N, C-alpha and C positions, 0 to 999 in steps of 0.2 A: 948463872942463876939456875937454881934447881927447878926442874919442870914441875908444873902443877898437874900431875897425872896420877890417878888412882892406881892401885895395884892391879895386875892382870887377874889375880885370884878373885878380887872383889868384882871386877867387870865380868868375869866368866860366871860367877854366881848370880849376878844381876841378870845377865842375858838369859841364862837357863831358867831362872825363876819367872822372868817376864814371858818367855816363850811358853812355858807350861802353865802360867798363872797358879803356880804351886811351889812353895818352898820344899815340900816333901819330894815332889818329882824331880826338882833341881838337885836335891841332895842325892837321890838315887842315881841320877845321870852322872854326877861328878864324884860318886863314891865318897860322899861326906855325910855327916850327920845333919839333921834338920837344924839343930842349934848352931852348927858351924855356918850354915847358910844364913841364918838369922844374924849372926855376928858380922859376917862379911857385908851383908846388905845394910845393917845398921851402921857399920863403920863408913860405908860408902855414902849413906845419907848424911852422916855427920860431916864428912869431908866436903860434900857438896853444899850442905846447908839447905837441902831441898828434900821433901818427901817424895819418894819414887813409887811407893805402893800404898794402897788403902786396903784394909782388911774387911772382908764380907763373910757372910755365913758359909759361903761355898769356897772360900779360899782367899786369895789376894788378887787385886786388880791394880793395874798401873794408874797412876795419876796422869793428868794431862802432861805435866813436865816429864814424867816417867816414860810416857809413850814416845815423846820426841827424842829423849835421850836413848831409849832402847833402839830406835831406828838408826841413830848415829853410831852407837856402840857396836851394833850388829855388823854394820858395814865395815867398821875399822877392824873388828876381830876377824871377819872374813878375809880382809886384805892381809892381815898379819899371818893368818893360817895359810893362805895361798902363797905368800912370799916364802914362808918357812918350808912348805912342801916343795916348792920350786927349787929352793937352794939345796935342800936335802937330795932331791933327784939329780941336780946338776953337779953336786959336790964342788961348788965354787967355780965350775967351768962355764964358758960361754955367756950367754945373756938371754934376756926375754924382752919381747916387744909386744905391748898391748896396742892392738890396731883396731880402730873402728872403720867400718867400710859400708858403703851403700850395698844393700843385700844382693841385687842381681849382678852387679859388677864383681862383688866378692865371690859369688857362687860360680858364675859363668866364665869370668876372665882370670881372676887372681888365683883361686884355689887350684885350678889345673896347672898353674905354673909354679906353685910353691914347692913342689917336689924337687925341682931343679935348684931352688934356693936352699932347701934343707940339705941336699946332697953336697952343695958347695960349703955350707956353714952348718954342720950337724950339731954344733953346740949352741945354736941360737933357736929359741922357741918363739914362734909367732902365734899369739892368741888373738882370735878374731871375735869381734862383737858387731852387732848391727846398729847403725845410726843412719838416719836419712837426712838430717839437717845439722848445720853447724851448732856447736855447743862451746861452753867455756872449759878449756882443758883443766884449769885450776880446780874445778868442781868434780873431777873424775880421776880415775887412775890411768886414763888413756894416754899413750905416748904420742900417737899420730893418728891421722884419719885420712881416708880416701873418700872424696865426695865429688859430686857433680855441681858445678856452679860457675861463678864469674871470677873466681880467684880471690875474692875478698872474704877474709875470715878474721873477725876482730880478735886481736891479741895473739895472732899466729902468723907464721911464715908459710907461704904456699909455693909449691913447685908444680908447674904444669906437666901433665903426663900425656894427654891426647885429647883431640877434639871429639865431641860426640856427634856421629853422623848417623842419621835415622833412615831406615828403608822399610817399605811395607812388606809384610809376609802374611800368608793365610794357609789354611789347609787346602791341599789339592782337591779335596772333595767339594769345597765351597764353590769352586768355579768350573768343575769338570763339565764337559770334556775339554774345556779350554785350559791353557797353561799361562796365557798372558791376557791382560786387559788394557783398555784405553782408560785414561783418567775419568772420562764420563761414565764408563761402565763400572769402574771401581767405586765411584761416588754413590752408586745405587746400593752398595752393600753396607752392612753395619760397620761403622768405623769405630774401633775400640779406642777409647780415649785414655790418656795417661794423666792422672790428677796432678802429678808433679810437672807436667809439660802441657798445660791446658791449650796452648795455641800451636802445638806441634803439627797437627794436620793442616791447619791454615797455612803455616809456613811451607810445608811440603807442597801443597797444591799451588801456592803462589810461585814457587820455584819452577813449576811447569807452565806457568801462565794460565792456570785454570782455577776458577773459584766456583765450586758447585753450590755454595750457599748452605749446605748442611754439614760442613766440615767440623763443627763443634758439637754435633749431636752424636749420641751413642753411649753405650755403657762405659763407666769409668773404673779404672783400676789404679791402685797406688803404686804397685811395683811392676817393672818391666817383666819380671818372671811370671806374674799373674796374667799379663797381656799375652805373653807367648803361649801359655797353657790354654788360655781362652781361644786363641787363634787355632791351636792344634785341634781342639774339639769342635771347631767350625762355628764359633760364635761371631766371627767377623774378621776384619783385617786389622792387624796390629802394626803399629809404627814403632820400630825398636832399633836400638843401636846395632851396627853391623857386627860388633864383637860378640853379640849374643848368638850368632846364627850357625856357626860351623857345623855342629852335630845335627841340628834339626834339618838343615838343608841337605846335608850329605845322606841322611837316613830317609829323606823323602817325607818326613812328618810335616814339613812346611815347604812352600814354594814362594818365589818372589814374583808377584803378578805384574808389577811394573818395575823394570830394572833401573830405577832412578833413586839415588840417595841424596839427602839434603842435610847439611850441617845444622844442628840445633843451636840454640842460643847459649849452650853450656859446654863446658869442657871438664875433664877429670883432673883433679889436683890431689897432691899429697900435702896435707896441712900438719903442722907441728909447732909447739911452742918454740920461740926463738932460742931460749936458753938450753934447749935440747938438741940444737942443730948439730953440734959436734959430738954428741954421744956416739961412741963407736958402733953400737948395735944399730941405732937409727941410721947412721951414715952409711953403713954397709947395705942396709935394706933399701935406702933411698937410691943409692947408686945402681943397685941391681934393678929396682923397679923402673927407673928412668930408662935404662938400657932395654928392658923388656918392652916398655911402651913404645920406644922409638923403633923397635924391630917388629911392631905389630903388622902382620901381613895385610895388604890392601887389595889383593887380587881375587877376592871372594866372588864378586859379582860379574866380572867380565865387562864387556862393552855396555855402556848405558843405552837403554832403548825403551820406548813406550809403545807397546803394541797398538 
């Protein structure tokens, strides 16, 4: 059955005219005459049976239906352009993976390791975008996602990567001249809260058998990266995943005031639609990612102790 799809010329003319609110500007951009743009859009409106523009003294404006269609068409044209440029660049070789990832994990753990993957698979391009919560894959161009949760993702298959283990960090200036604290001492400092882990401090103190009563108080941040930077400038003590810490501890920007880590109620997973499970590009990436996660070093802290 023949697809009910307008011509790309008509869609390009519509997108440009809608973006500029002007047939004249659209014609200039596309190197066409204004009458050609008018014919393209008139033909598109006849094809759809819907008016997309209304004329005003200052030019043309989208109708309500036109505004909705413009958002949809723009996204599709962007996708087609991106796919075309990608194919031209790769000349048919390798593949591409659109990966969504929670921001701090992507920045602090994944990106530093991607060079090794790229060296092993130079014909595969990994594109990253930021997502903090599960979404419907069918509504996006995303092939897979790395997220922190309980492993349940509606309509997707998940592969467990690693447990999230949280440990406190702060600026050395915040507690100088000391380098270690007791739980009671640390509870007197500002405790930086994570909005995505509202009970993380309570769980951490409980694991030490100490409940100070103020463990839910303190400024709140959405991303672990924000909490880390807030800790660096001395705003308080952050409770962050151990994978975040390597460079900051080694450089002395942060210290661990109590050498005690506690697993959170979340783990990191790779999620992907079931029908893409055997896609060669995704399968290569998944196998590499699982191996990297399993090889995650655990000797950062040394022996656990509470001063």
